[in-house]
N, C-alpha and C positions, 0 to 999 in steps of 0.2 A: 570569553566566547561571544558575548553579545556584540562587543565592539568589532570583533573579527568578522562576524556575519554582516553587520551593518556596513563595514568598510568594503566587503566584497560586493554587496548589493550596489553600493554607490559606484564603485569602480566599474561594474558591469552595466550600470544604468538600468538595473533590473528592479521592477516593482516588487516589494516584499511578498505580495500575494502570489507571485509567480514562482517562488522558491518553496519547495517542499522538502523538509528534512525527515528522514526515517530514523526512528528511535527503536531499538530492540529492548525487550523487557529486561535483558541482562544489564543494560546501562542503568535502568531505573533501580534495579536491585542493588547496585554498587553503593549509591548514596541517595536514597529515595528523596528526601526533602530537598537536598541541594539540586538534584536533577530536575525535580518538578518546578523549583523556583526558576531555573534557567529556561525551562520550556515555557513557563508563564511569561517571562521577559521576551522571548522570541515571538511568542504569540501576540503580545502587545505591539511588537514591532510590525506585525502583519504577516509573518512567516507561517506557512501551513505545516502542521506536524502530523506525521503518520506513525502509527504503532505497528512495527514490523513483526513478522512471525507470530501473529496473534494466535492464542490458543495453546502455545507450546509451554508456557510457564504456569506457575501455580496461582498467580494473582492477577492475571490479565483483566478480569472483570473489575477488580478493585481499582485498577488504574483508570478505568472509564468513569468511575465515580469522582476521582480526584483531579482529572485533567480532561478538558474538552478537545479530544483529538479530532482532526479533520478527516482522517482516513484510518481504516483498519486494513492491514494486509494479512489475509489468511495464509497460513503457512502451507507450503507445498505438501507436507505430510498428509493433510486432509484432502487436497486436490488429487493426489496420486491414486486414491481409492475410487475415483469417479470413472465411469458411471455405474460401476457394479456393486460397490459397497454401500449398503443402505445407511450404515453408521456415518460414513463420510457425507452423504447427502443430508442426513439429519443434522449433523453439526454445522455444515455450511448453511443450510436453511435457517437454523437458529441464529447464527452469527449475522446473516444478512437481515433477518427480521429485526433483531435487536438493533443493528446499526441503522436501519431505516427509521426505527422509532426514535433514535437519538439524533438523527440528522447527520450521520457519519457515512461517508462513502466507503465502499469496499472494493479491494483489489485482491484477486486470487493469484497466488504465486505458483510457479511450476507447471503451468499449463503446457502440455506436450502433444496432446492429440485433439482432433476436431470433436471427438466424442466427449472429452472433458469440457471443452468449450461449450458444446451444446447443453450439457448438464448444468453448467454454471449459468448459462442464459436462462434456462428453465427455473433455476433456483433464485433468480433475481439479482445476480452479482453485477455490480457496476462496471468493473474493469478486470482485465486479465493480463498477465505477463508470463512469459516463459518461452521455451524453445520452439513452440508452435509458431511463434513470430520470428524469432531470431536467437541465435546463440550470442553471448556477449561479444562485442566487437569494438574496435577502436573508433573514437569519435569521427575520425576522418572518413570512415566507411558508412556513417549514418545517412548521409545524403543519398547515396546510391540505394540503400535499403528503402528509405522513405519514398523515393521516386519509382520504386519497382511496381509492377502491375498489381500485386496482391494488396498494396496499400491504397492505390487509386480505386480499386474495385470495392473497397469497404471491408475486406477480409480482416482488417486489423481491429475492428470494433467488436465489443462484446454485445 
């Protein structure tokens, strides 16, 4: 795995710090020690590692003790309750606070409405992704999306 990533970085002339790999907790559960060892090697290479779907598994907090993730991605199941469910707000506030204390950035997944985005801003979330910005699309259409007026006006920022 490490050689494959290093080869891809070299072929693309991409600095390792520009690559961010998302790891779901289910991958870590398959072979915990081996997975963490590979992540450590990728980290030494300079690749950024994000823990995806944070909060949906049983031992997410334990992984934060054992590996210095660069980013936590809050699962959409917590975001979908915003802005009306106080439980969603409490959980997101706690994850953001903990992440800030650990020096880890936070991305909220599944943002579909301006109201959800406003609530995330209020809660201190670093970044957001979801259908509010765009549905998944082919890479060839990305330039058109980025050059659109909503991105030039700053709407894309959290």
